[in-house]
C-alpha positions as CSV (number, residue, x, y, z in Angstrom):
1,M,12.8,73.0,-44.1
2,N,9.6,74.4,-45.6
3,N,8.3,75.1,-42.1
4,Q,11.5,77.0,-41.3
5,K,11.1,79.1,-44.4
6,A,7.5,79.8,-43.6
7,A,8.4,80.9,-40.1
8,S,11.2,83.0,-41.4
9,S,8.9,84.6,-44.0
10,K,6.4,85.3,-41.2
11,E,9.1,86.9,-39.1
12,Q,10.2,89.1,-42.0
13,K,6.7,90.5,-42.3
14,K,6.9,91.8,-38.7
15,L,10.0,93.9,-39.6
16,V,8.5,97.3,-40.6
17,A,10.3,100.6,-40.5
18,N,7.8,102.5,-38.4
19,W,8.5,105.1,-35.7
20,S,8.1,102.6,-32.8
21,H,10.4,100.1,-34.3
22,L,13.0,102.8,-35.1
23,I,13.1,104.1,-31.6
24,K,13.5,100.6,-30.2
25,V,16.4,99.9,-32.6
26,F,17.9,103.4,-31.9
27,I,18.1,103.2,-28.1
28,R,18.4,99.5,-27.1
29,P,18.6,95.9,-28.4
30,E,15.3,94.9,-30.0
31,N,14.6,92.1,-27.7
32,E,16.2,89.5,-25.4
33,T,17.4,87.4,-28.3
34,S,19.3,90.3,-29.7
35,R,20.8,91.1,-26.3
36,N,21.9,87.5,-25.9
37,A,23.5,87.5,-29.4
38,L,25.4,90.7,-28.5
39,V,26.7,89.1,-25.3
40,K,27.5,85.8,-27.0
41,Y,29.7,87.3,-29.6
42,M,31.0,90.4,-28.0
43,R,32.3,88.7,-24.9
44,P,35.0,86.6,-26.8
45,I,35.8,89.7,-28.9
46,L,36.2,91.9,-25.9
47,F,38.0,89.4,-23.7
48,G,39.5,86.8,-26.0
49,L,40.1,88.7,-29.2
50,H,42.9,86.4,-30.6
51,D,41.1,83.2,-29.7
52,F,38.0,84.5,-31.3
53,L,39.8,85.4,-34.5
54,N,41.6,82.1,-34.7
55,Q,38.3,80.3,-34.3
56,H,36.3,82.3,-36.8
57,V,38.8,83.7,-39.3
58,G,41.5,81.8,-41.2
59,V,44.7,83.6,-42.2
60,T,43.1,83.8,-45.6
61,S,40.1,81.9,-47.1
62,N,40.6,79.4,-49.9
63,V,37.5,80.7,-51.6
64,S,38.4,82.8,-54.6
65,L,37.5,86.5,-54.9
66,K,35.5,85.7,-58.0
67,D,33.4,83.1,-56.2
68,M,32.9,85.4,-53.3
69,A,31.9,88.3,-55.5
70,S,29.2,86.2,-57.1
71,H,27.4,86.3,-53.7
72,F,27.5,90.1,-53.5
73,T,25.7,91.3,-56.7
74,N,22.4,92.6,-55.3
75,S,22.4,96.4,-55.8
76,T,19.0,97.2,-54.3
77,L,18.6,98.6,-50.8
78,S,15.6,97.2,-49.0
79,E,12.9,99.8,-48.0
80,Q,11.9,97.7,-44.9
81,P,14.3,96.2,-42.3
82,E,15.6,92.8,-43.5
83,K,16.9,91.3,-40.3
84,K,17.0,91.7,-36.6
85,L,20.2,92.6,-34.9
86,A,20.8,89.1,-33.6
87,D,20.5,87.8,-37.2
88,V,22.8,90.5,-38.5
89,I,25.5,89.6,-35.9
90,T,25.2,85.9,-36.6
91,D,25.5,86.6,-40.4
92,L,28.7,88.7,-39.8
93,I,30.3,86.0,-37.6
94,E,29.3,83.1,-39.8
95,N,29.5,84.5,-43.3
96,I,31.7,87.5,-43.3
97,A,34.4,86.9,-40.7
98,P,35.5,83.5,-42.1
99,H,36.3,85.2,-45.4
100,A,38.1,88.2,-43.9
101,V,41.9,88.2,-43.3
102,N,43.1,87.3,-39.8
103,I,45.8,89.9,-39.5
104,A,46.1,88.9,-35.8
105,S,47.5,85.5,-36.7
106,P,51.2,85.2,-35.9
107,Y,51.5,83.5,-39.3
108,F,50.3,86.8,-41.0
109,V,53.7,88.5,-41.6
110,G,53.2,90.2,-44.9
111,H,52.0,93.7,-44.3
112,M,52.2,96.7,-42.0
113,T,48.9,95.7,-40.4
114,S,48.9,93.3,-37.5
115,A,47.3,92.2,-34.3
116,I,46.1,94.9,-31.9
117,P,46.0,94.5,-28.1
118,F,42.6,93.2,-26.9
119,F,42.0,96.4,-24.9
120,M,42.0,98.5,-28.1
121,V,38.6,97.0,-28.9
122,H,37.3,98.3,-25.6
123,L,38.7,101.7,-26.2
124,K,37.4,101.9,-29.7
125,T,33.9,100.9,-28.4
126,I,34.0,103.7,-25.9
127,V,35.2,106.2,-28.5
128,T,32.3,105.1,-30.8
129,A,29.8,105.3,-28.0
130,L,30.8,108.8,-27.0
131,N,30.9,109.8,-30.7
132,Q,32.9,113.0,-30.1
133,N,33.7,115.1,-33.1
134,V,37.1,116.7,-32.5
135,V,36.7,119.3,-35.3
136,K,35.2,121.7,-32.8
137,I,35.3,122.3,-29.1
138,E,31.4,122.4,-29.0
139,T,31.3,118.7,-30.1
140,S,34.3,117.4,-28.1
141,K,35.1,119.8,-25.2
142,V,37.5,117.9,-22.8
143,V,38.5,115.6,-25.7
144,S,40.0,118.5,-27.6
145,I,42.0,119.4,-24.5
146,L,43.1,115.8,-24.0
147,E,44.2,115.7,-27.7
148,K,46.4,118.7,-27.3
149,Q,48.0,117.0,-24.3
150,I,48.8,113.7,-26.0
151,I,50.1,115.6,-29.1
152,A,52.5,117.5,-26.8
153,K,53.6,114.2,-25.1
154,M,54.4,112.7,-28.5
155,H,56.0,116.0,-29.7
156,R,58.3,115.9,-26.6
157,L,59.2,112.3,-27.3
158,L,60.4,113.3,-30.8
159,Y,61.8,116.8,-30.4
160,Q,62.9,116.8,-26.7
161,K,62.4,120.5,-26.2
162,K,62.7,122.1,-22.8
163,V,59.8,121.8,-20.3
164,A,59.1,125.6,-20.6
165,F,58.4,125.2,-24.3
166,Y,55.6,122.6,-23.6
167,D,54.3,124.5,-20.6
168,A,53.9,127.6,-22.9
169,N,52.4,125.7,-25.9
170,I,50.6,122.6,-24.7
171,Q,47.2,124.3,-24.4
172,R,47.8,127.6,-26.1
173,A,44.8,128.4,-28.3
174,D,46.8,129.6,-31.3
175,A,49.6,126.9,-31.1
176,A,49.6,123.7,-33.1
177,L,52.3,121.2,-32.1
178,G,50.6,118.6,-34.3
179,V,47.4,117.2,-35.7
180,F,45.6,113.9,-35.9
181,V,44.7,112.7,-39.4
182,E,43.4,109.5,-41.0
183,G,46.8,108.0,-41.8
184,G,50.4,108.5,-43.0
185,T,49.3,109.4,-46.5
186,M,47.1,112.3,-45.2
187,A,49.9,113.3,-42.8
188,N,52.5,113.5,-45.6
189,I,50.1,115.5,-47.8
190,T,49.4,117.9,-44.9
191,A,53.1,118.4,-44.2
192,L,53.7,119.4,-47.9
193,W,50.6,121.5,-47.9
194,V,51.9,123.5,-44.9
195,A,55.3,123.7,-46.6
196,R,53.8,125.0,-49.8
197,N,51.7,127.7,-48.1
198,N,54.7,128.9,-46.1
199,L,57.0,128.9,-49.1
200,F,54.5,131.0,-51.1
201,A,53.3,133.1,-48.3
202,P,51.4,136.4,-48.8
203,K,53.4,139.4,-49.7
204,K,52.9,142.8,-51.2
205,G,50.7,142.4,-54.3
206,F,50.1,138.7,-53.6
207,A,47.5,137.3,-51.2
208,G,49.2,133.9,-50.9
209,V,49.0,130.6,-52.7
210,A,46.0,129.4,-50.7
211,R,44.0,132.3,-52.1
212,E,45.4,132.9,-55.5
213,G,46.6,129.4,-56.6
214,V,49.9,127.9,-57.8
215,P,50.2,129.8,-61.2
216,A,49.8,133.1,-59.4
217,A,52.3,132.1,-56.8
218,Y,54.9,131.2,-59.4
219,K,54.4,134.5,-61.1
220,A,54.6,136.4,-57.8
221,Y,57.8,134.7,-56.8
222,G,59.3,134.7,-60.3
223,I,59.7,131.0,-60.8
224,E,58.5,128.4,-63.2
225,K,58.0,125.4,-60.8
226,C,58.8,124.0,-57.4
227,V,60.1,120.5,-56.6
228,V,60.2,118.0,-53.7
229,L,63.3,115.8,-53.3
230,V,62.9,112.3,-51.8
231,S,64.6,108.9,-52.0
232,R,63.6,106.5,-54.8
233,L,62.0,104.5,-52.0
234,G,59.7,107.3,-51.0
235,H,56.1,106.5,-50.3
236,L,53.4,106.9,-52.9
237,S,51.7,109.6,-50.8
238,I,54.5,112.0,-51.7
239,R,53.6,111.8,-55.4
240,K,50.0,112.0,-54.5
241,A,50.7,115.3,-52.7
242,G,52.4,116.6,-55.8
243,G,49.2,116.1,-57.8
244,L,46.9,117.3,-55.1
245,L,48.9,120.5,-54.3
246,G,49.1,121.5,-57.9
247,I,52.9,121.3,-58.3
248,G,52.7,118.2,-60.4
249,N,53.8,114.8,-59.4
250,K,56.5,114.8,-62.1
251,N,58.2,117.4,-59.9
252,I,58.6,114.9,-57.1
253,I,62.2,114.2,-57.9
254,S,63.5,110.8,-56.9
255,I,67.1,110.6,-55.6
256,G,69.0,107.4,-55.9
257,V,69.9,105.1,-53.0
258,D,73.1,103.5,-51.9
259,K,73.7,99.8,-51.3
260,N,72.0,100.1,-47.9
261,N,68.9,101.7,-49.6
262,R,69.5,105.1,-48.0
263,I,69.3,108.3,-50.0
264,K,72.6,109.2,-51.6
265,L,73.7,112.4,-49.9
266,D,76.2,113.3,-52.7
267,V,73.5,113.1,-55.3
268,L,71.1,115.1,-53.1
269,N,73.7,117.8,-52.6
270,R,74.5,118.0,-56.4
271,T,70.8,118.2,-57.1
272,I,70.2,121.0,-54.7
273,K,73.2,122.9,-56.0
274,C,72.0,122.5,-59.6
275,I,68.4,123.6,-58.7
276,K,69.7,126.7,-56.8
277,E,71.7,127.7,-59.9
278,K,68.5,127.7,-61.8
279,S,66.7,130.7,-60.3
280,K,63.4,129.7,-61.9
281,I,63.0,126.7,-59.6
282,K,62.3,126.5,-55.8
283,I,62.7,123.4,-53.6
284,L,59.5,123.0,-51.7
285,A,60.8,120.3,-49.3
286,V,63.3,117.5,-48.8
287,V,61.7,114.3,-47.4
288,G,63.7,111.9,-45.3
289,I,62.4,108.4,-44.6
290,A,62.4,106.7,-41.2
291,G,61.4,103.2,-42.3
292,T,60.7,102.8,-46.0
293,T,57.6,100.8,-46.8
294,E,59.5,98.1,-48.8
295,T,62.7,97.5,-46.8
296,G,62.4,99.4,-43.5
297,T,65.4,101.6,-44.4
298,I,66.1,104.8,-42.4
299,D,67.8,107.6,-44.3
300,P,70.7,109.5,-42.7
301,L,68.4,111.9,-40.8
302,E,71.0,114.0,-39.1
303,E,72.9,114.7,-42.3
304,L,69.6,115.5,-44.1
305,G,68.7,117.9,-41.3
306,R,72.0,119.8,-41.7
307,I,71.7,120.0,-45.5
308,C,68.2,121.4,-45.2
309,A,69.2,123.9,-42.6
310,E,72.1,125.1,-44.7
311,N,69.9,125.6,-47.7
312,R,66.8,126.8,-45.8
313,I,64.6,124.0,-47.1
314,H,61.6,122.6,-45.3
315,Y,62.7,119.2,-43.9
316,H,60.0,116.6,-43.5
317,V,60.6,113.1,-42.1
318,D,58.2,110.4,-43.1
319,A,58.4,108.2,-40.0
320,A,55.0,106.6,-40.5
321,W,56.6,103.2,-40.0
322,G,59.7,103.7,-38.0
323,G,58.8,106.6,-35.8
324,A,57.7,104.4,-32.9
325,T,61.3,103.2,-32.6
326,I,62.0,106.4,-30.6
327,M,60.5,104.6,-27.6
328,S,63.2,101.9,-27.7
329,K,66.3,102.7,-25.6
330,K,68.2,100.0,-27.6
331,Y,67.3,101.2,-31.0
332,R,66.3,104.9,-30.8
333,H,69.8,105.8,-32.0
334,L,68.6,104.7,-35.5
335,L,66.4,107.9,-35.5
336,K,69.3,110.2,-34.6
337,G,68.6,113.6,-36.3
338,I,64.8,113.2,-36.4
339,E,64.5,116.2,-34.0
340,L,65.9,118.4,-36.8
341,A,62.9,117.9,-38.9
342,D,60.4,120.7,-39.5
343,S,57.6,118.1,-39.6
344,I,57.3,114.4,-38.8
345,T,54.7,111.8,-39.8
346,I,53.8,108.9,-37.5
347,D,51.1,106.3,-38.1
348,G,49.1,105.2,-35.1
349,H,47.7,102.1,-36.8
350,K,51.2,100.8,-37.5
351,Q,53.7,100.4,-34.7
352,L,51.5,102.1,-32.1
353,Y,49.1,99.2,-32.6
354,M,46.0,101.3,-32.8
355,P,42.8,100.3,-34.7
356,M,42.3,101.7,-38.2
357,T,42.6,104.6,-38.9
358,C,45.0,107.0,-37.2
359,G,47.8,109.1,-38.5
360,M,49.7,112.0,-36.8
361,L,51.8,114.9,-38.0
362,Y,54.1,117.0,-35.7
363,F,55.7,120.4,-36.3
364,K,58.8,121.7,-34.6
365,D,57.4,125.3,-34.8
366,P,54.0,125.5,-33.1
367,E,53.0,128.4,-35.5
368,R,54.0,126.6,-38.7
369,M,50.4,125.5,-39.3
370,D,49.0,129.0,-39.3
371,A,49.6,129.0,-43.0
372,V,46.7,126.5,-43.5
373,A,44.2,128.0,-41.0
374,Y,40.6,128.1,-42.3
375,H,37.6,129.7,-40.6
376,S,33.9,129.8,-41.0
377,T,31.0,131.5,-39.3
378,Y,29.2,128.2,-38.4
379,I,32.3,126.3,-37.3
380,N,36.0,127.0,-36.5
381,R,35.4,130.7,-36.0
382,P,38.3,133.1,-35.7
383,G,39.6,133.2,-32.1
384,S,38.2,129.8,-31.2
385,V,40.3,126.9,-29.9
386,D,38.8,124.4,-32.4
387,L,41.3,121.9,-33.6
388,G,39.7,121.7,-37.0
389,I,40.9,125.2,-37.9
390,K,44.3,123.9,-39.0
391,S,43.4,120.5,-40.3
392,I,42.6,119.2,-43.8
393,T,40.1,116.9,-42.2
394,G,36.6,118.1,-41.1
395,S,34.7,115.8,-38.8
396,R,37.1,113.4,-37.0
397,E,36.8,110.8,-34.3
398,A,38.6,111.0,-31.0
399,N,41.7,108.8,-31.7
400,S,43.5,110.8,-29.0
401,I,41.5,109.0,-26.3
402,I,42.8,105.6,-27.6
403,L,46.4,106.7,-27.9
404,D,46.4,108.4,-24.5
405,S,44.8,105.3,-22.9
406,A,47.2,102.9,-24.6
407,F,50.2,104.8,-23.2
408,K,48.7,104.6,-19.8
409,I,48.2,100.9,-20.1
410,M,51.5,100.0,-21.7
411,G,53.9,102.9,-21.2
412,T,56.7,103.6,-23.6
413,R,58.5,100.6,-22.1
414,G,55.7,98.3,-23.2
415,Y,55.9,99.7,-26.7
416,A,59.7,99.4,-26.7
417,L,59.4,95.7,-25.9
418,L,57.3,95.2,-29.1
419,I,59.7,97.3,-31.2
420,D,62.7,95.4,-29.9
421,H,61.0,92.0,-30.5
422,G,60.3,92.9,-34.2
423,I,63.8,94.2,-34.9
424,E,65.6,91.3,-33.2
425,L,63.3,88.7,-34.8
426,A,64.0,90.1,-38.2
427,A,67.8,89.8,-37.6
428,E,67.3,86.2,-36.5
429,L,65.2,85.5,-39.6
430,A,67.9,86.9,-41.8
431,Q,70.4,84.5,-40.3
432,E,68.0,81.6,-40.8
433,I,67.5,82.5,-44.5
434,K,71.3,82.6,-45.0
435,K,71.5,79.1,-43.5
436,R,69.1,77.7,-46.1
437,P,71.0,77.2,-49.4
438,D,68.0,77.7,-51.7
439,F,67.0,81.0,-50.2
440,Q,68.6,84.3,-51.0
441,L,68.5,87.3,-48.6
442,I,67.9,90.5,-50.6
443,T,68.0,93.2,-48.0
444,E,69.6,93.1,-44.5
445,P,66.9,94.2,-42.0
446,L,67.5,97.5,-40.1
447,L,64.1,97.5,-38.4
448,N,61.6,94.7,-38.7
449,I,61.1,94.4,-42.4
450,I,63.1,91.8,-44.4
451,T,63.1,90.9,-48.1
452,Y,64.3,87.6,-49.6
453,R,63.5,85.1,-52.4
454,Y,63.6,81.4,-53.1
455,C,66.5,80.9,-55.5
456,P,68.0,77.4,-56.0
457,L,71.7,77.3,-55.1
458,D,72.8,76.5,-58.6
459,I,70.9,79.5,-60.0
460,Q,72.5,81.7,-57.3
461,K,75.9,80.6,-58.5
462,K,75.1,81.4,-62.1
463,L,73.8,84.8,-61.1
464,A,77.1,85.5,-59.3
465,E,79.2,84.8,-62.4
466,P,80.6,88.1,-63.7
467,G,79.0,89.1,-66.9
468,H,76.7,86.1,-67.1
469,K,74.8,86.5,-70.3
470,G,71.6,84.8,-69.1
471,R,71.3,86.9,-66.0
472,R,68.2,88.8,-67.2
473,A,66.4,85.7,-68.4
474,L,67.2,83.9,-65.1
475,N,65.8,86.9,-63.0
476,R,62.7,87.0,-65.2
477,R,62.1,83.3,-64.5
478,L,62.8,83.8,-60.8
479,N,60.3,86.7,-60.7
480,E,57.5,84.6,-62.1
481,M,58.4,81.8,-59.7
482,T,58.4,84.1,-56.7
483,R,55.0,85.5,-57.7
484,M,53.5,82.0,-58.1
485,I,54.9,80.8,-54.8
486,Q,53.5,83.8,-53.0
487,I,50.1,83.3,-54.6
488,L,50.0,79.6,-53.8
489,Q,51.0,80.2,-50.1
490,R,48.4,82.9,-49.7
491,E,45.7,80.8,-51.2
492,A,46.6,77.8,-49.0
493,G,45.5,80.0,-46.1
494,K,48.0,78.8,-43.4
495,S,50.4,81.8,-43.6
496,F,50.9,85.0,-45.5
497,V,54.0,86.8,-46.7
498,S,53.6,89.7,-49.1
499,R,55.7,90.4,-52.2
500,T,57.2,93.5,-53.8
501,T,59.5,94.5,-56.6
502,L,62.9,96.0,-55.9
503,M,65.8,97.3,-57.9
504,L,68.8,96.5,-55.7
505,G,72.4,95.5,-56.0
506,N,72.1,95.2,-59.7
507,K,74.0,97.4,-62.1
508,Q,71.7,96.3,-64.9
509,K,68.8,97.8,-62.8
510,E,66.7,94.8,-63.3
511,R,63.5,94.6,-61.3
512,I,63.6,91.7,-58.8
513,V,60.4,90.3,-57.3
514,V,60.9,89.3,-53.6
515,F,59.1,88.1,-50.6
516,R,58.5,90.9,-48.0
517,C,58.2,89.9,-44.4
518,V,56.9,92.4,-41.8
519,L,57.5,91.3,-38.2
520,M,55.3,93.2,-35.7
521,N,53.1,90.6,-34.1
522,P,54.5,89.8,-30.6
523,L,53.1,86.2,-31.0
524,T,55.3,85.5,-34.0
525,D,58.5,83.7,-33.2
526,M,61.2,81.8,-35.0
527,N,59.4,78.5,-34.9
528,I,56.5,80.1,-36.8
529,L,58.9,81.7,-39.3
530,K,60.7,78.4,-39.9
531,E,57.3,76.9,-40.7
532,V,56.7,79.7,-43.2
533,L,60.0,79.1,-44.9
534,D,59.4,75.3,-44.8
535,E,56.0,75.9,-46.5
536,Q,57.7,77.9,-49.3
537,E,60.2,75.1,-49.8
538,E,57.4,72.6,-50.0
539,I,55.4,74.7,-52.4
540,Y,58.4,74.8,-54.7
541,S,59.1,71.1,-54.6
542,K,55.6,69.7,-54.5
543,V,52.9,72.2,-55.5
544,L,54.5,74.7,-57.9
545,P,53.6,73.8,-61.6
546,E,56.5,72.4,-63.5
547,E,56.9,75.3,-65.8
548,Y,57.8,77.6,-62.9
549,R,60.6,75.4,-61.6
550,F,64.3,75.3,-62.5
């Protein structure tokens, strides 16, 4: 052991940050050992991704976050190199990977992050190696042209405009059918940014909100505030946008939902009418949701489109989760009316199964994004075809290469098979939950998200009694029990289901803690899901502390 330490210490002394060492590290593996380590670990990652993850990463580690944190307290960067590449790779595989989360496991069914096809790693590697920056044509060239093409293909899938429209706009320098961003949050913020700048456009005596700011815009347009209307189940990013765009997140007005968790159209209409009667308020946008984060609900998109058209309101659809359903011939009808939207958000790293991070935003009108164009003398100059001109993002990697390649490899039919599998598996799981007397289905799945809770049958009967006085107390105990079961299942490391808090089917508007199951891994099947339910039953009967049981 001492000899090993001495040898290691001697090796460390050889690692010096001089020019010769730097060039070697920069252009090639340091030596044959490093090369062999790369081959050893990259081969299974590149060609047997799921086997590699199952071997090296558990669903979750049983080591607590507190214990792990105690090993990461050094805050000093070393002036000289600490390890060779081979040692760094070994350290990642042996010490980091085992404590990461194996989102590729078919037992990981708790979040909107899942397995990716093995070829995505190859594509990501190529994109990284090319290191194209799509902010500017001078740092991307053909990649910018490719990006415009794949944006047009996605736009056509969503909006189904005539061929002549795409022929005219696909490579037009001053057109923007859409934009790649980091994720759904940035896409939603960008959509409302564009809506804000168009609503408070320049006019006589006013240079526009982008130049003069929100207070000046309100004064110029003779209003006191503007608002955004969205379902109570709207994504957090909509409220973030309110704060970032200066309209105030208290002016993101939540509209109630019906028993199916869809925005109440009658309430929305009354709210719009009331606001219009108050001439000092403008409606910036109405947001429809195609796949809510918590329940997978889809708002009545067609009706929302008509309401917005009648009232001349920007209509944005947050389809970050459910937008990919458009590729399924069996279930695309669920998105009927999405083509009426002025803007649509879709997340690539959700149901397009791309690596982190990729979001997209599409606009019906290819000139809508003119309102957010920015230029500079050193980049994105006026008259150029740089994609960064109309993007909130500066430097940006070439996710378009990955998406374009994925469609060439899988086709829309391949994606449709994945979408169909998730939707139909969720329906099957719902039936299985209903068969188990001590489980309670909370929301019927529309897409591939389902919520439920463990609730002993006798407690379910008490909760069903009209006017039961102990209802609130029972639900509070159930909430604590659900939290603890979810924590214990997560810490056991075999499977993972997330949890959330809903306010559904309950006149008292009590908050109900539920399990949330997201089904997007094609390797997940009913046998696995039955094991997940069995484990929850076993946790309740054998592991759960007595004070949490009924």
